[in-house]
DRENMI-394422 format. One line per field, with one value per residue (C-alpha): residue number from 1; x, y negated, z negated. Coordinates in steps of 0.05 Angstrom, whole numbers, m for minus. Layout:
<recs>
k [NUM|...]
xx [X|...]
yy [Y|...]
zz [Z|...]
</recs>
This chain:
<recs>
k [1|2|3|4|5|6|7|8|9|10|11|12|13|14|15|16|17|18|19|20|21|22|23|24|25|26|27|28|29|30|31|32|33|34|35|36|37|38|39|40|41|42|43|44|45|46|47|48|49|50|51|52|53|54|55|56|57|58|59|60|61|62|63|64|65|66|67|68|69|70|71|72|73|74|75|76|77|78|79|80|81|82|83|84|85|86|87|88|89|90|91|92|93|94|95|96|97|98|99|100|101|102|103|104|105|106|107|108|109|110|111|112|113|114|115|116|117|118|119|120|121|122|123|124|125|126|127|128|129|130|131|132|133|134|135|136|137|138|139|140|141|142|143|144|145|146|147|148|149|150|151|152|153|154|155|156|157|158|159|160|161|162|163|164|165|166|167|168|169|170|171|172|173|174|175|176|177|178|179|180|181|182|183|184|185|186|187|188|189|190|191|192|193|194|195|196|197|198|199|200|201|202|203|204|205|206|207|208|209|210|211|212|213|214|215|216|217|218|219|220|221|222|223|224|225|226|227|228|229|230|231|232|233|234|235|236|237|238|239|240|241|242|243|244|245|246|247|248|249|250|251|252|253|254|255|256|257|258|259|260|261|262|263|264|265|266|267|268|269|270|271|272|273|274|275|276|277|278|279|280|281|282|283|284|285|286|287|288|289|290|291|292|293|294]
xx [397|406|350|366|327|264|253|180|164|122|79|44|m11|m68|m108|m165|m199|m194|m189|m125|m159|m154|m193|m140|m158|m111|m105|m112|m132|m205|m246|m248|m316|m321|m384|m393|m442|m469|m432|m380|m309|m271|m197|m164|m89|m50|18|28|23|m43|m92|m166|m211|m286|m347|m386|m448|m412|m404|m437|m446|m375|m319|m248|m182|m115|m49|12|m14|m82|m148|m205|m275|m339|m407|m453|m514|m531|m512|m510|m447|m401|m330|m272|m197|m133|m74|m3|30|99|86|20|m13|m88|m128|m204|m256|m331|m362|m432|m463|m520|m552|m526|m469|m429|m366|m370|m305|m262|m200|m182|m111|m95|m39|2|40|93|88|31|24|22|m46|m63|m111|m159|m188|m187|m112|m56|7|70|96|31|57|121|118|135|164|123|151|119|175|193|181|240|238|216|157|138|141|97|46|45|36|m21|m57|m47|m80|m136|m149|m190|m145|m160|m133|m66|m11|41|111|166|213|172|162|131|179|172|172|211|179|144|68|65|115|123|185|159|117|131|105|34|m16|m14|m15|29|18|61|20|61|125|147|218|246|321|352|289|234|166|129|55|41|m29|m33|m91|m102|m115|m127|m188|m157|m142|m70|m35|17|85|137|193|169|180|236|284|327|281|291|219|154|83|18|m47|m79|m40|m84|m120|m187|m200|m206|m272|m283|m283|m219|m178|m138|m93|m34|39|85|157|211|278|343|340|292|252|274|343|316|270|293|294|239|259|252|222|271|249|269|292|287|349|335|376|395|383|431|416|470|478|512|553|578|645|639|652|709|692|720]
yy [275|286|259|217|229|188|145|147|77|72|12|m31|m42|m13|8|52|106|94|19|m22|m87|m116|m176|m225|m268|m321|m331|m405|m399|m393|m329|m287|m259|m184|m150|m76|m27|26|93|63|54|m10|m21|m86|m90|m138|m105|m115|m69|m93|m74|m88|m120|m121|m137|m85|m95|m59|5|61|15|10|60|31|63|28|54|28|m42|m20|m23|23|m1|39|12|66|20|m51|m109|m185|m227|m207|m230|m183|m197|m165|m175|m168|m126|m154|m229|m237|m270|m263|m259|m267|m233|m242|m175|m162|m95|m84|m26|m52|m98|m111|m71|m39|1|m55|m63|m129|m155|m212|m256|m303|m363|m402|m396|m372|m405|m362|m362|m348|m292|m338|m403|m428|m417|m462|m429|m471|m431|m436|m494|m460|m434|m361|m340|m293|m224|m192|m153|m169|m113|m87|m115|m49|m42|m116|m110|m48|m81|m143|m102|m62|m123|m160|m104|m85|m138|m201|m259|m296|m238|m229|m245|m292|m264|m316|m306|m254|m263|m224|m192|m149|m75|m58|10|45|44|116|152|227|240|219|281|328|389|363|339|269|206|152|81|23|m37|m93|m106|m155|m170|m194|m198|m138|m94|m85|m53|m26|m6|55|83|158|195|270|298|368|400|421|378|357|342|288|298|242|293|317|249|251|193|152|112|76|89|116|106|134|97|165|230|271|268|299|334|294|257|254|188|208|227|162|130|81|96|42|55|13|11|m25|m64|m53|11|28|42|89|133|190|162|184|233|205|249|271|258|315|295|348|353|358|410|392|450|463|505|552|554|614|600|651|643|623|678|665|668|726]
zz [270|196|154|93|29|25|m36|m58|m80|m143|m129|m179|m129|m170|m109|m129|m88|m14|m18|m22|m40|m110|m134|m158|m219|m243|m318|m334|m407|m387|m398|m336|m316|m301|m277|m291|m262|m309|m302|m255|m279|m264|m274|m296|m283|m327|m322|m396|m456|m486|m540|m528|m579|m573|m617|m654|m611|m554|m593|m553|m493|m467|m459|m460|m444|m438|m412|m374|m364|m338|m376|m355|m370|m362|m382|m411|m411|m392|m437|m430|m425|m482|m495|m505|m512|m488|m535|m510|m564|m546|m545|m581|m521|m517|m453|m455|m411|m408|m391|m365|m348|m300|m264|m197|m179|m116|m106|m175|m170|m140|m183|m214|m220|m267|m242|m284|m256|m295|m370|m414|m481|m542|m577|m648|m666|m703|m679|m752|m761|m737|m714|m711|m652|m613|m572|m552|m481|m471|m406|m364|m377|m317|m282|m211|m161|m120|m50|m16|m65|m57|18|19|m26|17|80|50|24|90|129|82|29|39|58|m6|m48|m13|m62|m31|m22|m16|42|80|154|211|260|323|307|370|375|433|437|413|368|379|338|269|252|310|273|273|325|297|340|310|333|306|284|253|216|161|138|71|62|97|90|141|128|188|185|229|242|238|270|267|336|311|279|213|152|143|77|88|57|65|64|132|164|215|212|165|119|54|31|56|29|56|45|37|31|76|142|160|225|290|294|219|181|146|208|206|154|151|137|110|128|95|131|124|188|245|248|319|291|238|281|325|397|442|496|565|618|670|740|785|853|905|947|1020|1055|1125|1169|1225|1286|1306|1381|1408|1470|1518|1552|1625|1675|1723|1797|1835]
</recs>
Protein backbone atom coordinates (compact mmCIF):
# COMPACT_ATOMS: atom_id res chain seq x y z
CA UNK A 1 0.00 0.00 0.00
CA UNK A 2 1.32 3.39 -0.94
CA UNK A 3 1.85 5.72 1.96
CA UNK A 4 0.54 9.24 1.78
CA UNK A 5 2.70 12.10 3.06
CA UNK A 6 2.23 12.76 6.75
CA UNK A 7 1.44 16.29 7.85
CA UNK A 8 3.27 17.18 11.04
CA UNK A 9 0.82 19.23 13.03
CA UNK A 10 2.29 22.24 14.80
CA UNK A 11 0.30 22.36 18.01
CA UNK A 12 -0.18 25.34 20.23
CA UNK A 13 -0.28 23.02 23.19
CA UNK A 14 2.67 24.44 25.06
CA UNK A 15 3.53 21.16 26.74
CA UNK A 16 6.88 21.36 28.44
CA UNK A 17 9.31 18.57 29.16
CA UNK A 18 7.68 15.19 29.45
CA UNK A 19 4.32 16.50 30.63
CA UNK A 20 1.35 17.40 28.49
CA UNK A 21 -0.61 19.14 31.23
CA UNK A 22 -0.96 22.92 31.22
CA UNK A 23 -2.48 24.88 34.07
CA UNK A 24 -5.34 26.84 32.51
CA UNK A 25 -6.01 30.31 33.90
CA UNK A 26 -8.96 32.32 32.65
CA UNK A 27 -8.41 36.05 32.27
CA UNK A 28 -11.31 37.90 33.92
CA UNK A 29 -9.63 41.28 34.42
CA UNK A 30 -8.21 40.13 37.75
CA UNK A 31 -4.46 39.66 38.34
CA UNK A 32 -3.45 36.03 37.88
CA UNK A 33 -1.16 34.56 40.57
CA UNK A 34 1.99 32.79 39.40
CA UNK A 35 4.41 31.02 41.76
CA UNK A 36 8.02 30.60 40.66
CA UNK A 37 10.74 28.40 42.11
CA UNK A 38 14.22 29.84 42.14
CA UNK A 39 16.32 28.62 39.19
CA UNK A 40 13.32 26.88 37.58
CA UNK A 41 11.90 28.29 34.36
CA UNK A 42 8.15 28.56 33.94
CA UNK A 43 6.32 29.32 30.71
CA UNK A 44 3.15 31.37 30.34
CA UNK A 45 1.31 30.92 27.04
CA UNK A 46 -0.93 33.80 25.98
CA UNK A 47 -0.93 33.17 22.21
CA UNK A 48 -0.51 36.90 21.65
CA UNK A 49 2.45 39.07 20.74
CA UNK A 50 3.13 40.74 24.09
CA UNK A 51 5.66 42.98 25.76
CA UNK A 52 6.36 42.48 29.46
CA UNK A 53 6.53 45.34 31.94
CA UNK A 54 7.93 44.91 35.45
CA UNK A 55 9.00 47.15 38.35
CA UNK A 56 12.60 48.08 39.00
CA UNK A 57 12.76 46.05 42.21
CA UNK A 58 12.81 42.87 40.11
CA UNK A 59 16.03 43.83 38.35
CA UNK A 60 18.53 41.05 38.94
CA UNK A 61 15.87 38.86 40.52
CA UNK A 62 13.90 37.78 37.46
CA UNK A 63 14.87 36.74 33.93
CA UNK A 64 12.22 37.36 31.27
CA UNK A 65 12.11 36.24 27.65
CA UNK A 66 9.16 36.58 25.28
CA UNK A 67 8.64 35.04 21.85
CA UNK A 68 5.79 33.71 19.74
CA UNK A 69 3.05 34.24 22.30
CA UNK A 70 5.02 32.56 25.10
CA UNK A 71 6.72 34.29 28.04
CA UNK A 72 9.56 32.49 29.85
CA UNK A 73 10.07 33.46 33.48
CA UNK A 74 12.96 32.38 35.70
CA UNK A 75 13.43 33.63 39.24
CA UNK A 76 17.07 34.15 40.19
CA UNK A 77 16.28 34.71 43.87
CA UNK A 78 13.25 34.81 46.13
CA UNK A 79 10.94 37.83 46.17
CA UNK A 80 7.48 38.65 47.56
CA UNK A 81 4.32 39.10 45.50
CA UNK A 82 5.10 41.60 42.75
CA UNK A 83 2.87 42.70 39.89
CA UNK A 84 3.96 42.59 36.26
CA UNK A 85 1.98 43.24 33.08
CA UNK A 86 1.78 41.75 29.60
CA UNK A 87 0.81 44.24 26.89
CA UNK A 88 -0.62 43.04 23.59
CA UNK A 89 1.32 45.09 21.04
CA UNK A 90 -1.52 44.77 18.50
CA UNK A 91 -4.56 45.77 20.55
CA UNK A 92 -3.08 47.49 23.58
CA UNK A 93 -4.72 45.06 25.98
CA UNK A 94 -3.00 44.64 29.33
CA UNK A 95 -2.96 41.43 31.37
CA UNK A 96 -1.78 41.51 34.98
CA UNK A 97 0.12 38.84 36.90
CA UNK A 98 1.18 38.70 40.56
CA UNK A 99 4.50 36.86 40.75
CA UNK A 100 6.06 35.32 43.83
CA UNK A 101 9.36 33.44 44.00
CA UNK A 102 10.29 30.90 46.65
CA UNK A 103 12.96 28.28 47.14
CA UNK A 104 10.38 25.51 46.74
CA UNK A 105 6.96 25.44 45.06
CA UNK A 106 4.71 22.67 43.77
CA UNK A 107 5.13 21.72 40.11
CA UNK A 108 7.57 24.55 39.41
CA UNK A 109 7.93 23.83 35.68
CA UNK A 110 4.25 23.27 34.91
CA UNK A 111 3.31 25.56 32.04
CA UNK A 112 0.47 28.05 32.36
CA UNK A 113 -1.96 28.83 29.55
CA UNK A 114 -4.11 31.93 29.72
CA UNK A 115 -7.52 31.48 28.10
CA UNK A 116 -9.82 34.22 26.93
CA UNK A 117 -13.57 33.83 26.48
CA UNK A 118 -15.74 36.32 24.63
CA UNK A 119 -14.32 39.82 24.43
CA UNK A 120 -11.58 41.52 26.38
CA UNK A 121 -11.94 45.18 27.06
CA UNK A 122 -9.12 47.45 26.07
CA UNK A 123 -7.34 49.00 29.04
CA UNK A 124 -5.37 52.19 29.27
CA UNK A 125 -1.74 52.16 30.29
CA UNK A 126 -2.26 54.51 33.23
CA UNK A 127 -4.89 54.26 35.93
CA UNK A 128 -4.97 58.08 36.03
CA UNK A 129 -5.83 58.50 32.34
CA UNK A 130 -9.26 58.09 30.77
CA UNK A 131 -9.39 56.62 27.30
CA UNK A 132 -12.50 57.21 25.24
CA UNK A 133 -12.08 53.85 23.55
CA UNK A 134 -11.55 51.93 26.77
CA UNK A 135 -15.19 50.86 26.89
CA UNK A 136 -15.23 49.51 23.36
CA UNK A 137 -15.04 45.72 23.28
CA UNK A 138 -12.29 44.26 21.17
CA UNK A 139 -12.90 40.85 19.68
CA UNK A 140 -10.60 38.11 20.85
CA UNK A 141 -7.96 37.76 18.16
CA UNK A 142 -6.76 34.36 19.31
CA UNK A 143 -6.64 32.24 16.13
CA UNK A 144 -8.72 29.11 15.89
CA UNK A 145 -6.72 25.90 15.57
CA UNK A 146 -7.30 23.65 12.56
CA UNK A 147 -9.49 20.69 13.45
CA UNK A 148 -6.63 18.10 13.33
CA UNK A 149 -4.51 20.21 15.71
CA UNK A 150 -7.44 20.89 18.04
CA UNK A 151 -8.32 17.20 18.12
CA UNK A 152 -4.74 16.22 18.93
CA UNK A 153 -4.52 18.75 21.73
CA UNK A 154 -7.86 17.60 23.14
CA UNK A 155 -6.77 13.95 23.06
CA UNK A 156 -3.45 14.71 24.76
CA UNK A 157 -5.07 16.77 27.49
CA UNK A 158 -7.82 14.19 28.01
CA UNK A 159 -5.24 11.47 28.61
CA UNK A 160 -2.63 13.33 30.65
CA UNK A 161 -3.98 16.60 32.02
CA UNK A 162 -6.07 16.97 35.18
CA UNK A 163 -9.76 16.97 34.29
CA UNK A 164 -10.21 20.56 35.42
CA UNK A 165 -7.61 21.77 32.91
CA UNK A 166 -8.99 20.07 29.79
CA UNK A 167 -10.11 22.74 27.35
CA UNK A 168 -13.61 22.03 26.00
CA UNK A 169 -13.92 21.34 22.29
CA UNK A 170 -17.34 21.90 20.78
CA UNK A 171 -18.65 19.03 18.70
CA UNK A 172 -16.08 16.42 19.73
CA UNK A 173 -17.31 12.96 20.68
CA UNK A 174 -15.80 9.61 21.58
CA UNK A 175 -16.02 6.89 18.97
CA UNK A 176 -14.92 3.27 18.73
CA UNK A 177 -11.43 2.94 17.25
CA UNK A 178 -12.36 -0.26 15.38
CA UNK A 179 -8.80 -1.54 15.59
CA UNK A 180 -7.37 -4.87 16.75
CA UNK A 181 -6.01 -5.18 20.27
CA UNK A 182 -2.46 -5.10 18.93
CA UNK A 183 -1.25 -3.39 15.75
CA UNK A 184 1.74 -4.97 14.00
CA UNK A 185 1.68 -3.08 10.70
CA UNK A 186 2.22 0.45 12.04
CA UNK A 187 5.99 0.29 12.66
CA UNK A 188 6.98 -3.14 11.36
CA UNK A 189 10.69 -2.30 11.22
CA UNK A 190 10.93 -2.05 15.02
CA UNK A 191 10.15 -4.26 17.98
CA UNK A 192 7.40 -1.89 19.13
CA UNK A 193 4.09 -3.04 20.55
CA UNK A 194 1.27 -0.73 19.43
CA UNK A 195 -1.96 -0.80 21.45
CA UNK A 196 -4.94 1.40 20.46
CA UNK A 197 -6.44 3.25 23.41
CA UNK A 198 -9.28 5.60 22.48
CA UNK A 199 -10.60 7.69 19.59
CA UNK A 200 -12.40 11.02 19.30
CA UNK A 201 -14.14 12.49 16.27
CA UNK A 202 -14.79 16.06 15.15
CA UNK A 203 -16.32 16.68 11.74
CA UNK A 204 -14.75 14.21 9.32
CA UNK A 205 -11.53 13.81 11.32
CA UNK A 206 -10.78 11.12 13.90
CA UNK A 207 -7.84 11.16 16.31
CA UNK A 208 -6.75 7.83 17.78
CA UNK A 209 -4.40 7.55 20.75
CA UNK A 210 -2.08 4.55 20.44
CA UNK A 211 0.31 3.40 23.15
CA UNK A 212 3.76 2.49 21.85
CA UNK A 213 6.08 0.31 23.95
CA UNK A 214 9.61 -0.62 23.01
CA UNK A 215 10.12 -4.37 23.39
CA UNK A 216 13.79 -4.19 22.45
CA UNK A 217 16.83 -3.26 24.49
CA UNK A 218 18.06 -0.31 22.42
CA UNK A 219 16.74 3.24 22.30
CA UNK A 220 14.52 4.07 19.32
CA UNK A 221 14.13 7.51 17.75
CA UNK A 222 10.58 7.84 16.46
CA UNK A 223 10.09 9.31 13.00
CA UNK A 224 6.51 9.84 11.74
CA UNK A 225 7.70 9.25 8.17
CA UNK A 226 8.24 5.61 9.07
CA UNK A 227 4.61 5.05 10.03
CA UNK A 228 2.89 2.70 7.63
CA UNK A 229 -0.57 3.77 6.51
CA UNK A 230 -2.58 6.68 5.16
CA UNK A 231 -2.76 9.37 7.84
CA UNK A 232 -3.60 13.05 7.80
CA UNK A 233 -1.34 13.85 10.76
CA UNK A 234 0.82 12.11 13.35
CA UNK A 235 2.15 13.45 16.64
CA UNK A 236 4.27 11.65 19.25
CA UNK A 237 4.06 12.58 22.91
CA UNK A 238 7.81 11.93 23.01
CA UNK A 239 9.93 11.37 19.93
CA UNK A 240 12.01 8.52 21.34
CA UNK A 241 11.66 5.32 23.35
CA UNK A 242 14.05 3.92 25.92
CA UNK A 243 14.94 0.26 26.13
CA UNK A 244 12.40 -2.23 27.42
CA UNK A 245 11.99 -2.01 31.18
CA UNK A 246 13.12 1.62 31.42
CA UNK A 247 10.76 4.37 32.53
CA UNK A 248 10.90 5.86 29.05
CA UNK A 249 10.06 2.69 27.10
CA UNK A 250 6.47 3.81 26.48
CA UNK A 251 4.88 6.83 24.81
CA UNK A 252 1.65 7.77 23.05
CA UNK A 253 1.05 8.37 19.36
CA UNK A 254 -1.83 10.52 18.17
CA UNK A 255 -2.98 9.58 14.67
CA UNK A 256 -5.38 11.87 12.85
CA UNK A 257 -7.27 10.26 9.98
CA UNK A 258 -10.05 11.26 7.66
CA UNK A 259 -12.62 8.76 8.80
CA UNK A 260 -11.96 5.79 11.07
CA UNK A 261 -8.41 4.64 11.66
CA UNK A 262 -9.07 1.05 10.63
CA UNK A 263 -9.44 2.27 7.04
CA UNK A 264 -6.10 4.09 7.19
CA UNK A 265 -3.91 1.32 8.62
CA UNK A 266 -2.49 -1.57 6.66
CA UNK A 267 -4.71 -4.58 7.44
CA UNK A 268 -3.31 -7.18 9.77
CA UNK A 269 -2.29 -10.43 8.13
CA UNK A 270 -4.37 -13.34 9.26
CA UNK A 271 -2.57 -16.58 10.03
CA UNK A 272 -3.33 -19.29 7.54
CA UNK A 273 -4.45 -22.49 9.14
CA UNK A 274 -2.98 -25.40 7.30
CA UNK A 275 -5.28 -28.33 6.91
CA UNK A 276 -3.55 -31.61 6.31
CA UNK A 277 -5.15 -33.56 3.56
CA UNK A 278 -5.67 -37.16 4.42
CA UNK A 279 -4.70 -39.52 1.67
CA UNK A 280 -6.85 -42.56 1.45
CA UNK A 281 -4.67 -45.55 1.08
CA UNK A 282 -5.84 -48.33 -1.14
CA UNK A 283 -4.58 -51.87 -0.99
CA UNK A 284 -3.88 -53.45 -4.30
CA UNK A 285 -4.99 -57.04 -4.35
CA UNK A 286 -3.41 -59.14 -7.00
CA UNK A 287 -5.70 -61.81 -8.31
CA UNK A 288 -4.64 -64.82 -10.27
CA UNK A 289 -6.77 -66.23 -13.03
CA UNK A 290 -8.53 -69.41 -12.06
CA UNK A 291 -7.09 -72.62 -13.54
CA UNK A 292 -9.44 -74.63 -15.67
CA UNK A 293 -10.03 -78.24 -14.66
CA UNK A 294 -8.58 -80.84 -16.91
